[in-house]
N, C-alpha and C positions, 0 to 999 in steps of 0.2 A: 363622566370624570379622564379627566386625562390620563393617561397609560404611557408608561413608559417601556419600548424594546430592547431587548436586552441582547449583545453580546454572544450566544448561546457558548458551551462546553458539549464540543462534538465528542470526547471522550474524558476517562478522568485524569488525563493527563495534558490534557489540552488546556494549553495560555493563553494563547491569542491563534487570529485568523486572518485572511483576508476579505475582505465584503467585495467581493465580484461582481456582483451586480444587483440593480435595483428591478423587480419583476413589478412595483407599485409604483407607481410616481405621486409626489406629493398632491391631496385632494382628491386623489382614488376612493372608492369607496372600499372597503374592507369585511368582507364576512369571516367567520371564525370557516381556519381551518384553510384558507387564502393563503397559498405562498407570495409572499412579499420581497422575500429579496432569495440572493444563493452566497455561500460561503463556504470558501476552499481553504482547504485544510493541505496539511502534507500530505494526505492519504488520499483525498476525495472532495470532489465537490455537493455541497447538501444545501438542501432545503429548509428557509425557516420559513414557518407556518403560524397564521395570527392565532392568539385564543380568545380573543374578541373580535367583538364588531366595531364599526365607528368609521372614521374619518384618517387616512394616512399626513394627520396634521403637517411635520415637518419630520424632514430627515435630517439626521445630527451628523451625519457619519458619510460621507459620497461613496458612490461605487467604486473600485480599485484601490481604496485603503488598505494600508497594508500591516501588520502588526496592530491588529485592533483588541484590547484587552478581551478575556471573558468577563463577563456581567459591563461591560459600558455603553451607556444609553446610544441606541444606531439611530433611534426614531420615534417619536412621539404620538401616541394613535388619541385622535379626540372623540367624540361626542360630536352628532348632527346639529351642527348650529351653534357647538360648543367654542370659543376663542382658544386658539391656541397657546399657551402660558408662554409669557416673555423668557426668554432664553438664560439660563441657570448662568453664575459669572464663572465658575468652576468646570474647566474643561476635562471630558473623561481622559483616559490614558487610551492613544492611539497617534502613532507616526501617521505623520503627514494630515494632521487633521486640526484644525482650531474648532471643536464644537464643544457645545454647551453639556456642563453634567447631569444629571436626573435629582429633580427636588424631591420627588414626592417616592416612597418604597416599589421597587419593580418589580412589574409582573413578570414571569418565567416566560418562554416562546416553546415550541415543539418543534422538534426537529424533525425530520422524515427523509430517506436514502433520494439520493436525487438519483434519476435516470434518464442519460444525456439521450437516449433511445429514443422516449416519449416523451420529454419534459425539454427538448431542446429552444434555446432562448431562439427571437425572430429577429429580423430587423426586415426595413423596407428598404430595397433597393430605389436607386434612378427610375428604375423602370416599372419599380410596382411590384416585382418577384419578392418572393419570401427568399432569405439566406436564415440557411442551420447554419451556427456556428456555434461550440463550446462554450462555456465562459470564459474559459482560462484562453482558447483560442482567440476571444475577443478581444484581449485585457492585451495580451502581447502584439495582438497588430496595431491596437489603440499607442501603445507605448511605442513601434515601431514604425509609425505612418504609414501602414499596408492598408489597401485599400480591398476589403473584403469583398465589395462586393467581381472584381478582378478575377477569384479565386476560385478554385475546382477540387470541395470538397472532394475525398479519399473514404471517409467514415461513412457509415449507415447511412442507407439513402442517400448517399450526397453532402451527409452535415462535414461542414471543414471545420480539421481537428489540431490539436497544434503541430504536429508536421506539417501542414497544408501552409500554415502561416509562416513557420522558420523557412521554411525550400522557397518563399515567396521575398523571405524577409532575406537570407545571400541572397540573392539575386539582384535585389537592389539595392545590398549592399557593395557586390561585385562592380556596381556601375559607376558608384560615387566614389570617389577619392577619400581616405582616412584623411580624418584632422592630423595637425602636426602634433599635439599632445597625446594623439591617441597611440600612437605609431613609435617605439623603439627606435633609435638609429638606425639596427641594423634588418628593420624590413618592419611589417606593418603587424599587429595582434587585433584580435578579436572579444571583446570584452564580453561576457555574458553576464547576465546577475543571476543570483543565484537562485534559484526556487525553493521555497519552502519546504518542500520533501529535501533537498538537497543540505538544505540549512537544517536540520531533524536528523537526517544521517548522521551530518559530520557530527550533530552534540551526541547523540546517542552512540554514537561507535567510538569517540574519541572519552566520552565516560565508560563504556566497558572496556579498553583497553586499560585505561590507565587506573579503574578500581576493581574491575575483577582479574583475578589473580590465575591467567586464563594456563594450564597444562593441555600437554597434545599426544595422542596417543592412536599410533595406523598402524593397521592391519590389511595385505594383503586377500584377497577372497576374490576365489573361483567361481565365474559365473555361467560356465556351459551347461549345467542344469536348470539355472532360473532362467536362462535363454529356451532353451527346449523348452521347458515346462510355457512359458510364457505363448513362445511357435503354436502349442496344441491349443491354448487357452483361444487365441487369436483366431484362430480357422473356426471354432466352436461356434464364436461367439460372431461370426462374420456376417450371417444372417439379420445379427438384431443391429448392425452397424455400429457396435463396441470394439476400440483399439484398448487392450491394455497395453502402458510403457514402461522401460523396467523402472521411472519412477514411483510408480502407483503401486508396483512390487516392493521398492524399498520403503514406500512410506508403512506399508502393511506388516513389513520384515522388522523395522524399528519400532514401531507401535507393541508388536509378538514380543521384541527384545525388553522391551520397558516393563511389560505386561509381570514379564518373567523372572525380570532385575529392579524393582521400583524405586530401588536408587538413587536412576538416575530422572526420574520422573519425581524432581523436586525445585526448589526455590529458597535458597539462603534470604532473610532479614539477619535486623541487628538483633532479635531477641528469640527468634525460633526459626525453626525447619519446616518449610510449608510441605506434605507429602500431599501427591494428587491421585487421587483414585482414577479419574478418567484420562486415559492417553488423548491430547489432542495436539497437534501435528503442525507445525508453521512450515511452511512450506514455502521455498526463497523466488519471488516470480520478479525477473528484469520489465521494466518498464521506463520508456522512455526519461523520466525525472531521477531516475534510481532504482529504487530495489523497494517489492512490497513483500511481506510476508502473511497471506492470508490462512486460514487456519483448516485442516480438516478434522473437524472433532469426533472424538470415541473412534480415532482410526483402526485399533482394536478391537471392536466388536462388528464390523462394518465388512463388506465381500468386499474382493478387488472389484468388482463390477462397480458396487457402489462407488468406491474410494478412484477409478478411475472416470465414472460421469463426477463426480464431486469434483475433484481436482481439476479436469478438464474448464466447468463453469468456473470455479473461481478464478483459475488463472486468465481466463476471458475476460471476464470481470477485471481483475483488478489491470490489464492492460488499455480497459474502454475506459476507468476514471469508475467504474458502477460498485463499488464495494461500498458495502453500508458498515458503520465503524463494529456489529457483530461478527462480520465475515474475517477480521484482522488482529481482534482483542481477544488474551485469555490462551495462548500455546501455550505450551509443557514443554514442550521442545523444537528443534530446528533441525530442520536440514536443506544444505544447499548444496544443490548440482550442477555441475559444469561438467561435467562427463559428454554432452552433444559439441562440446567447444574445443575437444579435445588435449583438454587436461590432463596431464599425466597422475599430477598430486597438490594441494594445495589443502592449507588450515585456515578456517574461516573465523570470524570473530564473535563470540557468544551475542545473543539477541537479550540482553536485559530485560525482565528480573529470570528469564530462564535460567539452567545452571548448565547446562550444555546446547552443540548444533555440530552435526555431522555434515564432513565435505564428501560432497562423492564426485570421485572423477573417472575415467573414462577409461572403459574396459579395451584391452590391448591385449594380441598374443603375446605368449611370456613362456618361456623354459621352466617348469616346472618339473620336481622330482615323487615322481609316483611307485610307490614300493622298489625304492633301489632305482629302479629307470627314467631314462629321461623321456620327458613329454612336453608337448605343447598345447597349452588352456588359455582363455581366453581370463584375463588376473586384470582386478581391479581394485586401485589403492582409495580405504576409505582411513580419514582423521577425524580422531573425536577431539573434541574442544570443549575443553570441560573447565565449570568453575571449582578452581583448589577449595573454599570454602564450601563448597557443601558436598563435593565431593572428594574421595581420598584418591589415590593414582592405582591402587589394586581392584577398587571398583570400578574405576575407568577400562581397567584391562579386561578383568570379568565381562564385564556389559560389551564389550567392543568383538569378542570372542564367542557371546552368545549372537550377538547379531550375524557375526560372519556362518558357525551352523546352519541359523534360518537360512541364506542364501545360500548355501552349500549344497543345504537339502530342504529344496524351497516348497514339499508338500506339505507341510504342517501350512502356508497361505492358504491353503484353498480348501483345509478339515474345517 
């Protein structure tokens, strides 16, 4: 019996995605568990696996189609020898696609995380060589007429990444005169289409800033004791190849502060307040398309060494597009660290539905007063952004003072 394969929901909040590539073609035999397609979301590229065996009778949504709504039929699977059903008259909801809707009750598909380093899509070049290229890079190359056979990949094992295509696209566009309609009178302008990630970031942060009543609390924190402890720890761990960063120590300190002052480890809903026992820290990671927030779970229970290893792995996978949904969903509090950019202070926008986010700035030498005497210390400004529906000002200030105490007396981070 013919079975409709649907556009899956890769996360509870996903409503649409991009069908990046068909791995199987019409007429190909399909076994249960076979990867049949790749789907791009704002966070990662995922694989669609078949749950039944049969023949891929008809592809309803062509590869490269954007804004394909969840539960839209994307293909029809038939049994061997079975005729492909007539196309239904009603088309599914999907931009840029004129495709039939399903006529029968849909079967769900199973999703697994996509690892570009192991499951790289391949394509034959004119010389018969395999071209290793990520699905996103292939789509951008196709949209911009870039010959992927001429590219040199800078990713793992020579894999062609988005940046390689963007670089080639820039070189191509620099030799091509812009059209009259694409340039203003004052000069040329480059039009870059929004990625799915950028659209989601724009929507979510606009909602946060307009719907969540933010207030901000800042404190200056002396870092000298923490930096001295970090130096000793890294010297002890040198033989193991582990290096603890200031950000790792901030994650641990924030987690302990939330455990000692749990009033910020909450989420506001219209009917109730959610109080979380686990402290799961979302850390902001900059990626080429925008920002991802992978989660270090139960950070209060982990050692600095464990946090360092997990944070480094999450950041690497975020930049390589290898995060799975469980890696970035469900955090209870966020940290945004811009200290490495020399930023003196800033205020971050809350990551809904969380109730707070900590903005960590750069440590710098400043004059301080100790016991009535002028001294010099390494000082960092930390700014807490809080959802006033969930947390009042006094509680936010108390928590930030608790964090300052932990950082300025850092041995509790290793006890």
